[in-house]
N, C-alpha and C positions, 0 to 999 in steps of 0.2 A: 346503358344510360336511362334514366326515367323521361318521358316525355309525354304530351297530351295529342291524342288525333284531332285534327280540326275539321277534317272533311272526309269524302272519298273521292278519289279521281275516277277518270270514265273506265277505268279497269276495275274498279271495285276494291281498290287498294287504298288503306288509310294513307292520309297524307298530315305530315308534322313538319317543323324544321328544326334541325340539327346544326347549330354553329352558323345561323345564318344561311344555311342550303336545304332546299327542300328535301324530303326525304319520303321515300314510297314504302309502305310496310302492308306487305299481303297478311289477310285475314285480323286485320284491326278496323274497328268501327268509329264512326264520329263521336266524340265526348269519352272515348275509354282512355285511361290512364295504362302507358305499358312499360314495361322495360324490355329494352331491345337492344340487338348488337347490330352495328353498321357493317353490312357484309359485302358490299359493292361501293365503291368510291367512284363518281363520274365526275367530271367536268362541271356539269350544269346540276347534277342532283346525286343523290345516295339511294342507297337499297338497305331497307333494315329488317329484322328479322326478331320475331316476338320470342322473349324468352318468358316472359311472366306476364299476367294480365294484372293489373293492382286494383284497378277499378274497371267493371266490364257494364257494356251496353245492355239495356233492357231487351234491345232487339237481338241480341245473340241467341242463337239455339246451336245446339251439336251437331255436327256433320254426319250424315247416315254413313257415308262412303268410307271403309276404314283405310284409304290409299288416300284420302284428301290432302295429307302434310306434306305428300310427296310428288304425287301424281300430276300432272300438268293440265290434267282435261278438266277440271271445276275451277272456278273462282268465288261462288257467292253462297257455299252450302251452309256458311256458318249465319245467315240470314234467313227468315222465312221467305217464302214463294211471293207473299203479298209484298213484304219489303221489298225483294229484287224487282216486281213489275214497278212500284212507285220508283225504285233506282233509275231503271231504264228510261220511265217515262221523263223523269227529270232531268237525266240525261242527255236527251234528245233535243229537248227544250232547250235546255242550255248551249247545245252545241249549235243549233239552228239560231239562237239568238248571235251567239259570239262569231259563227263565221258565215250567216248567210244575212246578218242584220234584220231576221224577220223573228218578230216576237210570236209565236205559234204556240196553241194550246193542243197538245195533242190528244186527239178525240178519245182514244182507249187503247188500252192495250190487250189483244188476244192471249190468253193463257189455259193450257190444260195440264197434262200429267207432267210433275216436276223430275220424274224418274220413270226409267223404262219405256222410253219415247224415241230411241235412235234405232233407224233401220239400218244402219252402216255403221261398220266400226272398223277401223285399220290397226292391226296387231303387231308388235315387232316380236321377233322369236329368235331366241339366244340360248344356244347349248341345251336345247330341251326344254327351255321356258317360254312361257306365254306372257310378254310384257306391254306396257306402254311405256311412253317418255318420260322422265321426270320433268318438271316445270323447270323450264328457261336451261334446258342441257340436252346432252345426247344420253344421258343416264338411263339405264332402263330399270322399271319398276314390275317385279313380277305379280301377274293378278290371276285371282281366280274368275273373277267376275266383273262387269262394270255396270254400275247399276242405273247410267243413264242410257244403256242398250235396250232394247226390246229383250223380251225373257227368253225369245226362239234363238236369237244370238247368244246370249249366257248359257243355253241347252249346249250348243254348236263349240262354245269354247271348252265345256267340261270335256267334250269328247277330243277336241283338239288336245288338250293338254296331255291324253296318253299317246296319241298320234305323235306328237313332236318329241316325246321320250327316246324315239327311235328314229326320228328322220331329223336330225341334228345339224343338217346342211340347209335349213330354210331361214330366211332371212324376215320376210313380212307374208302376212295373211291378211287379205280383205275379205270381211263376213258382209254381205248385203242380203236381207228378207225381203220380200216384196210386201206391199200395203195392205195385203190380205193374209198376211204371215203365213202363206202355205207354200211358199218355195223360197229356196237358199241358193244365194250366187257365192263362191268362194274362188279367190284369187291367189296365188302362191307365188311368190319369187323363192328362188332356191333350187337345189337338188333336189328331187323327189324320188324316193327309191321305190314305195308302193303307190303307185296312182290310184289303185282300187280304195285305199283308206278313206281317199278323199271324195270320191266318187259315191261312195255309200251313204256320206252325209250331204250330198248337195245335188240340185237338181241342174245348175248350171256350173262348170268347172272350167277355169284358165290356168294354165301353169305358166309362168314364165312369158307370157303374152300369147300362147299357144291353146286354142280352144279345145278341151279334151271331151267336153260335155255341155251340149247347147250354150250358143253364145249369148244370148238374151234371156233375162229376167224378165216375164211379164209380171208388170205391175198396176197400180189404178190410181186414178185420182179423179173424184167423183164418179159421174158415171163414164169415164173415158178410160181407154186400157193404152199401155204405152211398153214399149221395149225397151230396155236398159242395157245396155252394154257395161262391162267391169269398169271403162274409163268413162260413162257418162256422168255429168252432173245431174242430180236428182234430189232433190231436197229430202233432209234426214228426218222430218217429223211429219208422219202421216196426218194428225189431226190438224195440225197449225196450217200444214201446207193446203189443205182443202177450205179452212177458213180464210184463207188468204185470197185463193183463187176466188172464191164466192165473192170477196171484195170487189176484187177485179171485175170478174163477170158483172155485179151489180153497176158498176162504173160503166163499161160498155154498154148495157142494158139503158142505164139513164140517158145516154149520150146519142144512142142509134146511129154510129157512125157507116159510111157508105164503105169505108176502107180503113181497114187496121193495118198500122206497121209496127211488125213486133221484133225489137233489136235485142241481140246477144240471146237468140230464140232458145240456145241449146238442142234438145230433143223435141221442142215443138210443142209442149206440154200447155203454156199459157196461151198461145196462138189456137191451138185445136182446141181447149176448152171454149175460149170466145169466138169460136168459129159459126156457132149457131146464131149471133147475134149480131152479125156484119154480112154484107155482101161479099165481101174480099179480104183475106189476110195474106199480108207476105213477111214471113219469116226469115232473118240475117243471122247467120252464125259463122264464125271463123274456124270451129274444129270441123274436119270433115267428117271423121265418124259420128260426130252429133248430127251432121244434116241427113248422113245416109239413115241413121236411127228415126230422124225427125219424118223423112220420106215414107219409111216401113211404118210410121204411127199413122200416117196421114191414111194410107190403105188400109190399117188396120181398124180404123174407126170410120171409115167409108166416109172423108170428110174430102166434098170436092171443090171448095172454095178457099183452099190454102196451097201456096207456094213456098219454097225455101231456096234462098240464097246460100252458096256456101263463099266466105271470104271476110276480111276484117271489115267490121262496120264502117271504119273510118274512110274505107279505100271504095265502099262500094255507094254510101248515101251521098247526095248532091242534091241540087235543087230540083231534079225531076220528080223527087221523092214528097213534093209540096203538095201533091194531091191529096194524101192520107190525110184523114179528117180526125184521126184519133192514133198517137203511138203510144206503146208501151217500151220502156228500155227496164232492162235487168241487167245491168251491166256487172263485170265482177268488182271485186273490193276496191280496184284504183279508180273506179268511176268512170265518167264520160270523157272521149278523147276530146280534144279542143275542138279538132273540126267537125264532130259531130254535134257538139253545142252551137258551133255557128251556124250549121243546116238546120237544126231545130227552131233555132231563132230566127231564121228566115221561113220557116214553113209556114203553112197555112193553116196547120192543125190547131182544132179548138182547144183539144186536150192532151197532155201529156200525163200518162201514168207510169211515176217512177218506182221501180222495186229497189229495193237499197239493203245492201246488209253491213255497211259501213256508214254513220250516220256523218261521219267527217266530211268524205267525200261528196255525199249527199247534200250537205250544207254548201259546199264548195261549187257544186254543180247547179243547185238551184239559184245561187248570187249570179252565175253566169249567163244563166236562161232568164235575162232579163226583160224579154218579151211576155215573159208568164209570170202568174200571181198564183202562191201557195191557196188551194182552196182548203185543203184539209191533210191530215198526216194520222195513219190508224198504225199501231205497231201490234207487232205478232212475235210471241217469245216463242221462236223456233228453236232455240237453245238453252233451257232451262237449267240454271246454276251454273252457268258461265256468263260474263259480262256481254255476249253478244247478243244482238237484237235485230229482227227483220222489220222491216217499215214498208208501206205502200203509201206514195204521196201524191194527190191527183193536182195537176197544175193546169191552169186555165190562160189562155190568152188575154192579155190586157185590153 
């Protein structure tokens, strides 16, 4: 059927109405007239697929990735990076207004390479084929490369394609490269017959959670070094990560806090990077392995004024933490636990730096943090060509 796209939703899909029900259409832009099939019918909405474009937007470009129509890794390759950045700014502003009741003007969006930026990728292996997942399904798409990934990763993929022709009992391979691109970590799930084939192309090798060669990958952010395990969270875009960390450091330097609390601290990257600009830092993290890595990173960087506690943030934080005058939170996509919000509202902290990968939970939490006011919001395009966006919000006590 023929229909007109009226706008984009938060995931970059075109929005139209079919028989008085909203319909989301991938790879469709505002004001385009498209011929679509409805491929999925839900109670409150429909999913449509474009058969042909009757009228195309002047903002449309040709995607560079040959797997774009089937792979679920990208969403926005059919618009320019400039339009993508505008979309993300407008999206966050609308979400903050809708869910936080805050009319906020996003200061700017930091953006760099649109391709070749990912330092980590997880591949599926199926009967000797290297694959990624098809969008919204468990179907596999065989690939030769991923243009979002660093060139070093694509070089490794070429070698793996030859290896898995004989190693057909492998189900998954993770590749991570250090931020200086000099070292490679490979993690393999499944039965491996010839371990040496993987040893030859890696500096760190883990097979079925067993360390075969070097447990950690040495990477860097700004002037700090970090040991990263195969399961550690570590930002995938080295250039944007450094931009984001500079923003956090700048905020800490401006506030001159005596004590900094770093919640959901992971392997300690943010806390260690800001430790030079305060007297004391405490990091809290639930993943035991991450805390082990954080303590190793503390020693690696010879930082004496930071400590780490292992446990759920909501189980650890209480009113005794009110002495921290700047708090950094970098929660998972689900955002802050209700108890954490309550303690933060009662704290004496002058400033909260909220690092977020999900603008909807960010907006929800900002509304609940009613003793704080948004001073500024900056965006960081950590994941170009996708709908995802990272943000740093600075909140000040009312």
